[in-house]
LOGU-459587 format. One record per residue (C-alpha): x, y, z; residue in one letter. Coordinates in steps of 0.001 Angstrom, whole numbers, padded with zeros to 6 digits, always signed. Layout:
XYZA;...
This chain:
-050433-006858-023265M;-052682-009881-023746T;-052935-012096-026809L;-056530-012982-027654F;-057013-015996-029928V;-060558-015580-031197H;-061779-018766-032912A;-065388-019476-031886P;-066174-021069-035287N;-063197-023429-035787V;-063580-027109-034924H;-062887-029275-037989Q;-060691-029777-041057G;-057397-028018-041670G;-058434-025087-039481G;-058761-027414-036495R;-055307-028900-037146T;-053607-025515-037438L;-055452-024018-034484L;-054541-027040-032368G;-050832-026662-033027T;-051057-022918-032362L;-052756-023490-029001L;-049946-025875-028058D;-047512-022936-028214Q;-049445-020663-025825L;-049294-020246-022068D;-051871-019150-019506H;-051283-015455-020256S;-053245-015800-023509A;-057032-015561-023654C;-058756-017965-026048C;-062344-017941-027285V;-063031-021373-028797L;-065820-023558-030137D;-066706-026101-027440E;-066077-028885-030011R;-062449-027816-030407M;-060102-030183-028494P;-057279-028596-026490V;-054201-030600-025481N;-052363-027782-023702N;-053341-028269-020044Q;-051711-024993-018991A;-054153-023132-021203L;-057459-024481-019883H;-057977-021746-017292S;-057602-019157-020067S;-060225-020581-022432I;-063776-019387-022933R;-065679-022171-024710F;-068589-021165-026951I;-071592-023274-027951K;-072181-023453-031743P;-075284-021261-031704R;-075842-017763-033095L;-076655-016259-029721V;-073461-017680-028213N;-071388-016529-031194R;-072797-013052-030713F;-071950-013239-027019G;-068346-014110-027944A;-068134-010965-030064E;-069515-008867-027207V;-066957-010412-024835F;-064113-009567-027233L;-065276-005971-027698S;-065494-005406-023950R;-062245-007143-023009T;-059541-006414-025621A;-058035-002936-025364N;-055556-000860-027356M;-052562-002543-025722H;-053696-006043-026689D;-053298-008207-029807T;-056241-010098-031276V;-055722-013022-033645L;-059031-013851-035342C;-058456-017408-036501F;-061814-018131-038113G;-061695-015944-041265N;-063855-013184-039793L;-062792-009866-038241P;-064360-008739-034951P;-068041-007913-035314L;-067502-004758-033275F;-064621-002421-034115K;-061684-003200-031846S;-059030-000788-030488P;-056558-003701-030273A;-053996-004708-032874K;-056086-007119-034963V;-054838-009901-037257F;-057353-011857-039344V;-056147-015303-040406F;-058078-015934-043634L;-058293-019601-044668Q;-061597-019789-046534N;-061600-018726-050195R;-065383-018651-050137Y;-065129-015396-048183M;-064502-013467-051401F;-064674-013827-055168G;-067321-015424-057392T;-068366-018970-056538H;-071240-021277-057392D;-073001-022235-054156F;-075926-024024-055826S;-074710-027472-054743S;-074470-026427-051069F;-077285-027168-048605P;-079568-024202-047974L;-078260-023685-044438A;-074655-023656-045680S;-075482-021141-048420R;-077162-018853-045902A;-074191-019098-043526R;-071695-018342-046297L;-073660-015325-047508M;-073798-013976-043955L;-070079-014563-043388E;-069123-012953-046723R;-071138-009879-045758L;-069551-009867-042293W;-066042-010143-043749F;-066450-007184-046117R;-068547-005003-043823W;-066499-005307-040643R;-062952-005387-042050M;-061161-002220-040937Q;-058275-000577-042769S;-056003-000943-039742N;-056637-004696-039412Y;-053968-006950-040911Q;-055037-009959-042997I;-052843-013064-043065I;-053248-015669-045818V;-051395-018884-046570Q;-050524-018585-050251S;-049664-016050-052983P;-052800-017134-054877T;-055004-016137-051925M;-053108-012862-051591Q;-053502-012038-055285R;-057188-012968-055542E;-058088-011059-052378L;-056412-007943-053775K;-058043-008318-057192N;-061575-008938-055910T;-061891-006751-052799L;-058796-004546-052925G;-057621-005833-049523F;-053904-006261-048881N;-052682-009370-047079A;-049459-010891-045815S;-048511-014431-046820V;-047579-016339-043675L;-048259-020099-043924P;-047350-022409-041075F;-047457-026090-040156L;-047533-028005-036865P;-044184-027483-035137A;-043745-031166-034317N;-044285-032567-037810D;-042070-035584-038307E;-039373-035832-041015P;-039572-037690-044295N;-040027-041360-043529T;-042834-042677-045702V;-040822-042787-048927A;-038185-044945-047272E;-040658-047621-046246E;-041251-050670-048426I;-044053-050011-050913A;-045295-053587-050737E;-046106-053094-047044C;-048573-050310-047774K;-052254-050941-047168K;-053593-048409-049687F;-052449-047359-053166D;-053987-043899-052731F;-055399-041779-049949V;-057544-038632-050004Y;-057602-036848-046642V;-060508-034448-046816S;-063846-033362-045440S;-066846-033535-047791A;-067764-029999-048877E;-068827-029785-052560P;-065509-028280-053690H;-063668-031319-052313K;-064934-033084-055452N;-065495-036620-054186H;-068043-037351-056922A;-065494-036851-059716A;-062926-038957-057852L;-065421-041794-057464L;-066365-041571-061153D;-062663-041825-062017A;-062395-044994-059915W;-065406-046407-061787V;-063689-045672-065111L;-060589-047468-063891L;-062655-050459-062769A;-064239-050668-066220E;-060696-051187-067546Q;-060053-053921-064991G;-057882-051674-062807I;-058874-051405-059155R;-056349-049453-057055P;-057156-049265-053357S;-058237-045884-052009L;-058680-044612-048439A;-061105-041746-047748L;-061905-039773-044581T;-065553-038727-044953V;-067687-038520-041827S;-070750-040779-041729Q;-072452-038316-039388H;-071866-034850-040843T;-071585-035860-044532A;-074044-038731-044873F;-074850-038028-048544N;-071208-038248-049638V;-070517-041237-047380A;-073574-042973-048853N;-072419-042197-052403L;-069028-043753-051615I;-070684-046945-050402E;-073037-047103-053404Q;-070202-046761-055920K;-068046-049245-054027R;-070763-051887-053933A;-072021-051358-057498A;-068616-051506-059183H;-066518-053609-056823G;-064229-050700-055984L;-061437-051122-053438K;-062431-048082-051409I;-062287-047815-047611T;-063958-044862-045890N;-062335-044435-042477L;-064423-041458-041359G;-063041-038431-039532T;-059526-038961-038147L;-057441-037124-035577K;-054226-035486-036744H;-052010-038284-035413G;-054247-040864-037073E;-053908-039015-040376V;-050126-039381-040216H;-050517-043100-039572N;-052785-043287-042605L;-050125-041588-044726Y;-047668-044266-043635R;-050097-046929-044792E;-050537-045288-048226S;-048369-045080-051317K;-049651-041785-052760A;-051974-038875-052052L;-054644-038007-054614I;-056187-034590-054046F;-058968-033593-056509P;-060203-030522-054589S;-061231-027630-056852K;-060560-024886-054320L;-058122-024486-051424E;-056597-021660-049460S;-053598-023779-048515F;-054118-027525-049042G;-052606-028790-045787L;-052656-032487-046850P;-050528-031564-049882L;-047855-030195-047558I;-048100-033044-045060E;-047868-035779-047693A;-045051-034054-049552S;-043018-033595-046355K;-043380-037309-045720L;-041989-038104-049158G;-045251-039292-050718M;-046105-038892-054389A;-048942-036387-054855V;-051500-036378-057678L;-053347-033058-057765A;-055126-030589-060066P;-053107-028334-062341E;-054115-025302-060296M;-052359-022362-058691D;-053059-023426-055111Y;-051157-026685-055736V;-048098-025118-057359R;-047995-022515-054572D;-046830-025177-052128V;-045605-028353-053884I;-044518-029907-057174E;-047018-032713-057837P;-045980-036030-059366A;-048999-035975-061705Q;-051631-033359-062488T;-055144-033509-063922F;-058300-031526-064671D;-060419-031815-061493P;-063617-031389-063520N;-062878-034485-065611S;-063081-038000-064124P;-061308-039197-067289T;-058396-036838-066640S;-058188-038009-063010I;-058246-041658-064112A;-055505-041053-066687R;-053297-039387-064046A;-053726-042494-061890V;-052785-044729-064822L;-049665-042651-065521R;-048657-042888-061883H;-049185-046659-061943L;-047212-046906-065214N;-050187-048473-066971V;-050148-047731-070737P;-053091-045630-071904V;-054567-046746-075228Q;-054589-043904-077764K;-057141-043500-080538T;-055743-044794-083828E;-055571-042090-086502I;-056193-043233-090109I;-055892-041452-093468D;-058776-040380-095703S;-058548-043469-097920K;-058883-045803-094943A;-061678-043642-093524F;-063672-043899-096762L;-063058-047635-096941A;-064401-048058-093418Q;-067554-046073-094256V;-068193-048079-097437L;-067526-051362-095665Q;-069916-050572-092854Q;-072498-049275-095315G;-072767-052563-097184K;-076061-054472-096664P;
C-alpha cells in the first residue's frame, strides 16, 4: 500500500504551512505530487516527489499520473481541495480548506483570472466528487455549510504543525514588543485589508496610532501593498508591511507583537487564530462562526465596519469611547430654536 499526497496546487498561505508539516512526517515510501514552488524540508522524501509546474497542461499531466499509478490498495490524500479529475480505485481523502469551493459568494472584486479559476475549480469539485471519497474539513462550520449547500458529508479533523512551541509570548514583557498588533495574512479580497486600513485611519483621526505589522506580498498583491503604503503615508499610520514570511519568521513576528487582529470575512480554519492563541496572544476577530469554532477572542467586531474594528481596538487598548449624549425633548427643541435664530 502506497500513500499518495496529491497537492499540485498548494504553495502559499495556510495550505503551504499545513502541507509542509505533513510532509515532514512522511518517509520515502510515500509518493508526493507537489507544486514546484512548494518547499520541502524532509530530505528523505525528495526521491519520492514529482514536482509540477504551475501550468494547466502540467496540472492535467499530474491528474493523468495519479490515475495511472494509484490502485485499489493505495490511499490518496488530495490536499488541494479538489478530488482526482479521473475516478480513482484507491481510498481517496479530500482535504477541503477553501470555502469558495461551495456556497454563494460574491466574486466581483476578484481579478478576472481568479474568478475564472474559482468557477472551474467549483465545477471540478462538484462534478468529480465520488460518493466513496471521504471529505475532511477543519471546522464544524465548514462541515455544516458543506452539508447544507451540496449535501456532502465530511469529517472534522483539524491539525497543526507537530512542533509548535508552547505558550511563551504572554509571559514576555509587553514593553519589549515591537508592534501593538499584527495581521498575518495573504491579500485575497476576503482578507479585508481595506476595512482594517480604514479603521486605522479612523483611529489616527482621534490621535491614536497603534503600530501594526502586515504580511502582504509586494509581488503577488501589488494593489493591496500599494494601498497600505498610500494610507500609511497620507495619514501618518504606524504600519509596517513585512511581505511574505516563512513559518518560522511568522512565529518570530508573533513574539514581537502584543495582539493579533484578524478581520477576515471568510475562513475554513483561520490558522493564525490558533497559532496566536496557543502562544498566549490576545486575539481581536470578527463575531463569526469560524472564529468561535477554534478560539475565544478577546474582542470581536463587525468585519464590514471599519468603525466597529476601530472600537474593538480602542476597547482592547482601554481607551474610553465617547458616547453620543442623549437629551430630552425640551432640550432638543431649545437647541433647534437657538440654532434657528438669525
